Every structure is written in C-alpha cells, then in structure tokens.
KEFITI-624085 format. One record per residue (C-alpha): x, y, z. Coordinates in steps of 0.001 Angstrom, whole numbers, padded with zeros to 6 digits, always signed. Each point is the difference from the previous one (the first is absolute). Layout:
// KEFITI-624085
XYZ/...
//
This chain:
// KEFITI-624085
-003206-045970-016046/-003562+001260-000215/-000632+003719-000076/-001535+001255+003218/-003555+001288+000008/-001264+002820+002260/-001799-002178+002526/+000674-000508+003678/+001058-003638-000200/+001789-001674-002871/+001507-003473+000155/+002847-000979-002279/-000918-003628-000538/+003067-002209-000051/+000742-003451+001434/+000344+000262+003779/+003223-001409+001404/+001646+000190+003397/+003248+001880+000374/+001274+003384-001071/-001298+002234-002752/+001690+003095-001397/-001781+003236-000852/+001956+002582-001982/-001235+003535+000630/+000970+002413-002787/-000766+003581+000909/+000163+003559-001272/-000838+003284+001698/-000180+003665-000884/+000214-000625-003741/-001292+003562-000556/-000660-000673-003677/+003558-001225-000600/-000713-002674-002586/+002119+001773-002649/+003725-000743+000545/+002074+002811+001437/+003619+001014+000449/+001559-000968+003335/+001691+003376+000493/+000277-000796+003719/+002538-002698-000943/+002021+002035-002513/-001027+003596-000736/+002351+000267-002998/-000761-003312-001739/-003162-001299+001627/-000971-003595-000781/-003584-000810-000895/-002093-001585+002707/-003437-001458+000592/-003292+000433-001742/-003091-002124-000392/+001396-002309-002693/+002948-000972+002195/-002233-000578+003008/-002222-002191-002185/+002895-002093-001306/+001380-000542+003489/-003414-001013+001342/-000569-002434-002877/+003384-001578+000693/-000780-000547+003668/-003437-001390-000810/+001538-002520-002405/+002606-000929+002610/-002727-000528+002606/-002004-002238-002345/+003074-002124-000622/+000822-000274+003722/-003537-000488+001307/+000032+003362+001794/-002502+002841+000082/+000325+003635-001059/-001985+003196+000602/+000574+003496-001421/-001046+002804+002370/+000211+003803+000026/-000042+002171+003125/-001478+003189-001463/+000706+003311-001780/-000278-001544-003427/-000450+002855-002467/+000669+003591+001068/+003396+001200-001214/+000558-000421-003760/-001892+001091-003118/-000847-003627-000720/-001137-000579+003552/-002053+003169+000225/-001706-000545-003362/-003722-000341+000783/+000920-000149+003697/+001619-003423+000081/-001960-001859-002659/+003102-001147-001897/+001707-001290+003144/-002958-002211+000851/-000008-001267-003600/+003668-000937+000414/-000672-001678+003347/-002819-001994-001556/+002254-001003-002888/+002781-001413+002173/-002330-001622+002516/+000220+001718+003360/-001676-002068+002692/-000958+002864+002307/+000867+003579+000953/-000797+002436+002753/-000606+003735-000445/+002585+002650+000846/-000662+003621+000909/+000912+001195-003514/-002555-002378-001480/-002556+002461+001404/+001612+003118-001520/-002734+000193-002630/-002692-000818+002512/-001526-002954+001800/-002347-000604-002917/+002989-000441-002303/+001605-002489+002405/-003254-001968-000055/-000144+000241-003801/+003531-001414-000276/-000990-002802+002360/-002940-000821-002284/+002341-000095-002991/+002336-002478+001714/-000174-003717-000791/+001346-000729+003491/-001079+000806+003568/+000686+003467+001360/+000205-000333+003793/-000152+002918+002437/-001746-000638+003306/+000113+003522+001426/-001466+001880-003007/-003679+000508+000828/-003039+002145-000711/-000574+002061+003147/-003756+000019-000566/-000309-003786-000068/+003205-001288+001574/+000398-002317-002978/+002944-000524-002337/-001070+001094-003508/-000402-002824-002504/+001932-001559-001620/+002734+000729+002567/+000346-002793+002560/+001502-000039+003492/+001831-003256-000686/+000192-003186-002020/+000677-003509+001294/+001904-002390-002234/+000525-003695+000631/+003150-001927-000906/-000042-003742+000659/-002317+000403+002942/+001785+003056+001437/-002157+003127+000076/+001815+003326-000340/-001826+003284+000564/+001195+003126-001801/-001277+003171+001699/+000290+003392-001734/+000780+003266+001767/+000861+003569-000986/+001385+002930+001932/-002522+001988+002004/+002045+003085-000920/-001688-000185-003409/-002711+002290+001319/+002546+002784+000546/+001910-000678-003201/-002906+000098-002452/-002377+002871-000696/-002926-000637+002401/-002628+000840-002615/+001336-002814-002168/-000540-002518+002786/-003640+000932+000572/-001514-002186+002717/+002877-002471+000011/+002329-000265+002983/+002900-002186+001146/-000428-001901+003249/+002697-000479+002634/+002624-002414-001264/+000498-001932+003254/-003668-000459+000878/-000933-000925-003569/+002718-002619-000334/-000794-001609+003361/-003656-000199-001029/+000758-001791-003254/+002583-002299+001558/-002732-001241+002329/-002407-000354-002919/+002321-002002-002245/+001091-002207+002898/-003652-000840+000587/-000093-001087-003658/+002901-002357+000580/+002959+002047-001224/+003291-001625+000956/+002310+002812-001110/-000544+003733-000360/+001691+002277-002523/-000571+003754+000147/+000247+001903-003292/+000538+003438+001412/+000741+003579-001010/+001283+001174+003396/+003689-000148-000888/+003155-001516+001470/+002605+002625+001020/+003759-000396-000054/+000689+001040+003609/-001894-002830+001695/+001780+000316+003351/-001246+003571+000435/-003629-001046-000293/+000436-003083+002164/+001503+002216+002685/-003044+002269-000070/-002300-002965+000554/+002183-001423+002781/+000215+003399+001712/-003792+000214+000113/-000318-003520+001358/+002701+000560+002623/-001923+003057+001146/-003097-002162+000373/-001712+001709-002916/-001755-001240-003108/+001955+000919-003131/-002039+002418-002121/+000662+002379-002836/-001806+003031-001416/+000433-001308-003534/+000442-003327-001716/+002498-002508+001338/+002712-001603-002055/+000502-003755+000016/+002667+000045+002711/-002444+001551+002468/-002990-001861-001390/+001536-003473+000358/+000676+000674+003689/-003716+000522+000583/-001641-002579-002276/+000868-003671+000571/-000926-002840-002308/+001350+001277-003340/+002484-002303-001697/+001102+002249-002880/-000505+003628-001012/+000412+000992-003646/+000735+003699+000433/-000221+003141-002087/-000117+003805+000475/+003655+000647+000906/+002140-000200-003141/+002679-002103+001613/+000939-003543-000946/+001648-002509+002317/+002375-002775-000993/-001103-001975+003067/-003426-000231+001606/-000418+001734+003339/-001389-002116+002838/-001822+001671+002890/+001694-000821+003319/-003367+000242+001755/-002409-002143-002045/+002440-001532-002519/-001875+001332-003023/+002109-000081-003168/-000090+003251-002036/+001087+000407-003631/+000063+003175-002083/+001459+000992-003372/+001179+003155-001676/-002394+002103-002076/-000814+000966-003587/+000010-003449-001579/+003778-000375+000277/-000169-003557+001287/-001913-002625+001929/+000158-001756+003358/+000024-003759+000514/-000280-002028+003170/-000703-003737+000201/-002019-001175+002986/+000356-003541+001334/-003307-001182+001474/-000675-003174+001951/-003224-001550-001277/-000606-002093+003140/+000019+002929+002421/-000848+002772-002490/+002908+002088+001256/+002774+002036-001559/+003201-001894+000769/+002425+002235-001842/+000824+001979-003100/+002838+000423-002454/+001062+002389-002740/+000459-001915-003274/+001825+002928-001625/+002345+000530+002938/-001582+003375+000788/-003658+000771+000584/-000174+002882-002486/+001152-000502-003580/+000915+003097-002036/-000967-000714-003614/+003015+001489-001773/-000311-000426-003760/+003467-001450-000425/-000978-002866+002320/-003641-000723-000929/-002087-000321-003149/-003459+001485-000624/-003239-001695-000954/-000272+001257-003579/-003789-000247-000211/-000368+002106+003145/+002721+002361-001241/-002040+000618-003159/-003127+000610+002081/+001817+002524+002196/+001535+001742-003008/-003488+000541-001389/-001021+001436+003365/+003055+002266+000050/-000575+001399-003486/-003512+001040+000995/+000959+001497+003351/+003385+001604-000682/-000438+002102-003117/+002492+002914+000113/+001803-001152+003119/+003472-000310-001555/+000549+003517-001376/+003189+001492+001480/-000795+003124+002047/+003304+000597+001783/+003067-001540+001555/+001149-000602+003569/+003730+000549+000417/-000190-001990+003235/-002665-002138+001607/-002739+002105+001643/-000503-002112+003124/-002859-000353+002419/+000124-001163+003620/-001648-000123+003406/+000643+003664+000745/-000121+003178-002102/+001728-000932-003250/+001045+001317-003445/-002855-001746-001817/-002499+001670+002297/+001613+003386-000478/-000127-000389-003795/-003710-000876+000107/-000859+002842+002376/+001863+002481-002178/-001897-001267-003047/-003272+000545+001859/+001013+003579+000822/+001050+000774-003557/-003111-001452-001616/-002453+001856+002268/+001837+003269+000764/-000342-000548+003728/+002074+000848+003074/+000166-003311+001842/-000404-003583-001192/-000582-003141+002058/+000386-003560-001295/-000583-003043+002187/+002995-002311+000129/-002085-003149-000403/-001108+001125-003461/+003586-000203-001290/+000724-003593-000932/+003356+000028-001798/+003108+002031-000727/+000866+001397-003425/+003093-001927-001143/+002943+001659-001666/-000465+000328-003753/-002748+000914-002422/-003381+000802+001508/-003300-000984-001596/-003587+000287+001233/+000287-003697+000883/+002835+000747+002423/-002016+002802+001611/-003095-002176+000181/+001903-002685+001891/+000881+002646+002580/-003478+001573+000349/-002545-002553-001257/-003134+001153+001795/-001448+002378-002627/-000570+002877+002397/-001604+003357-000764/+001449+003153+001559/-002052+002304+002249/+000784+003574+001079/-000966+001712+003288/+000221+003696+000829/+000914+000187+003676/+001194+002472+002561/+003486-000656+001307/-001483-001143+003300/-002296-002497-001773/+002859-001282-002146/+002220-000499+003039/-002742-001979+001718/-000125-002390-002978/+003782-000306-000095/+000129-000672+003738/-002321-002942-000627/+002675-001405-002288/+002525+000187+002826/-001881-002579+002068/+001152-003140-001824/-002256-002989-000665/+000399+000211-003798/-000359+003800+000012/+003699+000681-000580/+000315+002518-002799/+001726+000624-003282/-000091+003755-000197/+000597+002776-002533/+000214+003775+000350/+001091+000173+003627/+002773-000758+002446/-000384-000422+003751/+001302-001646+003143/-001921-002802+001692/+000539+000154+003747/-000798-003409+001432/+000279+001313+003545/-003185+002024-000527/-003545-001421+000261/-002101-000841-003043/-001267+003151-001663/+003063+002012+001007/+002893-001802-001681/+000578+002292-003013/+002547+002751+000551/+001717+002619-002189/-002159-000734-003059/+000807+001773-003260/-002422-000066-002941/+001481+000946-003332/+003093+001106+001908/-002025+002544+002031/-000954-000273+003702/-003318-001718+000583/-002865+002451+000624/-003035-001389+001875/-002222+002727-001486/+001045-000330-003630/-002070-002041-002484/+001940-002864-001562/-000864-002299-002868/+000496-003613+001030/-000085-003038-002316/-000350-003668+000881/-001404-003193-001447/-003641-000971+000010/+000923-002858+002315/+001051+002418+002737/-002520+002708-000851/-002860-002266+001064/+001571-000710+003382/+001774-003329-000425/+002743-001331+002341/-000944+002353+002807/-000311+003262-001947/-003631+000515+001009/+000879+003636+000578/+000005+000562-003762/-003737-000634-000046/-000453+003208+001982/+001138+002030-003025/-001249+000344-003555/+002206-001453-002727/-000255+000417-003752/+001067-002574-002613/+002334+001689-002468/-000419-002446-002875/+003568-001266+000272/+000981-003540+000918/+003061-000770+002053/+001311-002111-002873/-000356+002867-002487/+001571+002477+002410/+003102-002144+000502/+000477-001055-003624/-000380+003565-001273/+002343+001334+002670/+002656-002537-000929/-000475+000885-003685/+000571+003660+000888/+003183-000753+001941/+001363-002485-002539/+002777-001242+002270/-000573-000609+003686/+002234-000733+002974/-001024-000889+003568/-000730+002873+002361/+001739-001134+003188/-000797+003093+002052/-002328-000913+002883/-002894+002430+000267/-001291-000923+003457/+002883-000477+002434/-000663-001973+003182/+001416+001354+003259/-000177-001090+003623/-000783-003575-000953/-000806-002040+003123/
//
C-alpha cells in the first residue's frame, strides 16, 4: 500500500468493486518512548518476561500488512499520542529518535498527546515537520491567528474503493494545565466537542462516508459511572458540561456521527471495543509504553459507504507482544539498539536493591513517600511535595539502576525551594487537598485531612519534623519545577519566590537510594483522611 502524504485528500487507487471491503486499523497509544523492550514486572515481579518494543511492533505490523496484501484487504497504522516522553531513548533530543522509528516502520498518521508538548509547542511542531506521515490535531491552534500551525492538519481523508474515510485528530484540552504555560506561547487547545462537530461537518461536505477520530481524550474503565453523570444531567433537563476535558464515554454521548475512535491518554487496554449506547461509536484503546498493539478490522459496504461491522482477527483487540510469542524485526532492532546506546549511557549501574516492590497507586503511596524523602534529604528542607502524576511506575523488587528510577520519574524535573511562613505553607498544602490532580505525595509532615470541612480548612493536627505546626515559623519547602510554576491548579505558588537548587529530581532519588543501599516500602500513611462523606 502507498505511504500516505500529509495532504487533505489522498485516494488509494485500486479497482472499484461492489461489495464489502475490510480495513484493518493497527493502533498504538502512549508509547512514552518505549521502543526499547522492557521487563513485564506487572506479570511476574520475580521472573518478569520481556515484552514489547519497537522491533516487535514493526514485525507485527509487517505481518499484518503482508496478510492484507494476500487477502485484498487494507491496513493503516495509527498512534493516539504521547509518543516520546518517558525513557532516555524517547527523551533524547525531545522525541527525535521516536519519530525516526515511526518513519522507519511506516506509521500512516498520529495525533498529539499532552506529553508531546512537554518540551514546548515549538518542539511538537518540529517533530511534526520531521514526520513522513500526517500529524493531525484539529484543536491545537495559534490564539493570535486561530490557525493550526503547519504542518499539523485537522484531518486527512483517505479513499478505499470509492469509500471516503475522514480521520480527525484531537488532543485533550487539559494540556494547557499540564504543560508549562511559557512553553506553549500563543498556542491554545480549543473545546473538544465544538471542534469535532465543526470538522465532522467539514469532512461530510467533502463527501466523507465514515469518520474516525484519532483522539487523546482517553477511555476510562468505569464507563457506567460517566454515562450516569450524563444521563443525570439530561434527566434534570440540563446540558452536560464539565470544567475540564471530557473522556470518550462522555464525549460520545454528545457528538454523533463518529464511527470509530482510536483512543489514547489513559494507559488502559481493552480486550473488546467499547460501543457507546447513545451514538453507537466504537472505541478502542491499548495499554502504554510500547508493550503491544491494537487491531480491529472494519467491514465496510462499498455501495452505501457504511460501516456494517467489525471483528478482532487476533481474538482480542489488544495484543501484548510478549517475546516468547513474537519475533522482532531485526533491522529495526539494530536501529533501536543504536538509539539506545546513544541515549542510555550509564543507566545500568547498580545503585541499590529493593527488598520488596516499592509500589505506586491512586492515593498516597510508598513510591511517593520515597521520592518525597529523597527531595528532603537532597535539599535539607522541612517539607517536600511531589505531584502524583509525575510518578509513572513502581520500583520492582530486586537490583535498582538509574534506568529503573528513570522509568518511575521520567520527566527530568529540577527542584525548587521556597522559604515560607507556616501560614503560607499551609495555604499551599490546602490547595493540594482539593483534588483535581492536586493530590499529594508528601515528605516531612503528618496530618489529618478532614473531608467534612470546607476547602482551605481541611488540614488538622499537622506535625512538621515531628513538631507541632507553627503558623509563624519559617519553613523550607521543596517541590518540582512543574509545581513551582503553578501547574495543575497550584497557581498559589506563583505568589512566592522560589529558588532552583541545582538538583534534579532524578539525581536526588538515585543518590538517596545509593545512600540507603537497601530499601523497603514505607507503608505508613502521612495524611490520614477522616470524616469522608
């Protein structure tokens, strides 16, 4: 099949025949630089099998493409965003090597995820220029012009035996609160519902028969909960709205006309597609970090230009690429190994050992406590605050190397110190009690969180360094640069002066582990919730 070019309309010229055609959609999401194989410690922490990586993805894709050629079917390879941030290889030159890999294996299109903007909007545009395929993202615009920056496109339309299929790109509007504002400059992210409706109308005017959304909004596990929220609003005679970006469960209730959504953003794979009970949109999503690939085969009627069904050729929609079941593409493996050697110098030196797994989770957890304690130790401060979203993996039981630490905290943060009165510090900590991604991993203090109290008054019985909190005392407070500049709702930090201490989060944690030698999980909760509603 011909490689796709970044233009709005591309016809795949094949003999037209009446009947049914089959389009295989292969898809990845949230690769986060994971083109080097990794251990699947989540399957077996003691003897983890090897899983995934760019050479295994390539070999699987090549196999499906050959199968499609033999059977007279079609095949596209798509990614739903967050391609590079998360490994040394991925972060090398801010994603350059990941785009080179994507070019090498022949991606047909991708959208941009929020982490693809971590090094700035200009870098996301630069990566898009490097790509040999279309980068589609309809709600990423220059606020001064209202235009999408070239070469990014809002959509592409492909034609298969007379059937036109539009692929519209979309990213989460939460990107603006997840990325340092200065790095975004004049660029903003338009409302996901309004943008998609606009482009659906536009592609339909151009004759699109089917619409596929390549989207970084995310598909959650607990679909019934979000459907209930939408239904409750409708039953009350209200329009369903949200203060932040919708997920695909909510989104598909509000936007008709989409046949398939290729989803990313939530690192959760599904063995079966989810179908919206409202507008019958089919949603697929895979796991993260290059561990596998999704595959769905669409059956399309060429006479009516409609989707008449789908199947899963592998039995399940998401295929985990375990190394004892799949073979790599050796040419791509050699390419990736060259990338790895450049990017990972010194990453395999043993710095300590975990006697048990140091887990992370959705609430205060041992991994967060370890990181916060490392921040305290490295900066000689009283209180440390780490945002939970910056912790991406547990430390498995066994020997610890910088690579293991990097997989847990891949965002290359600098540490910043504030000198604050107790009253000022408490005001910042109260902000972290208000949810919406502000939940905290904390070091240096213990407290109770009284949910019966209003925002700003939830913290009770706080001890700092084992001593009662003093609102008049001056405390030294350390956090990451990400929080110090007011991200995820911590605007309050901008009211105070912070000083970079010349220590990275990565260095703080690796040196702290080296000092300890052996580590075990700290299972003692530091902020205890009471009076939960």
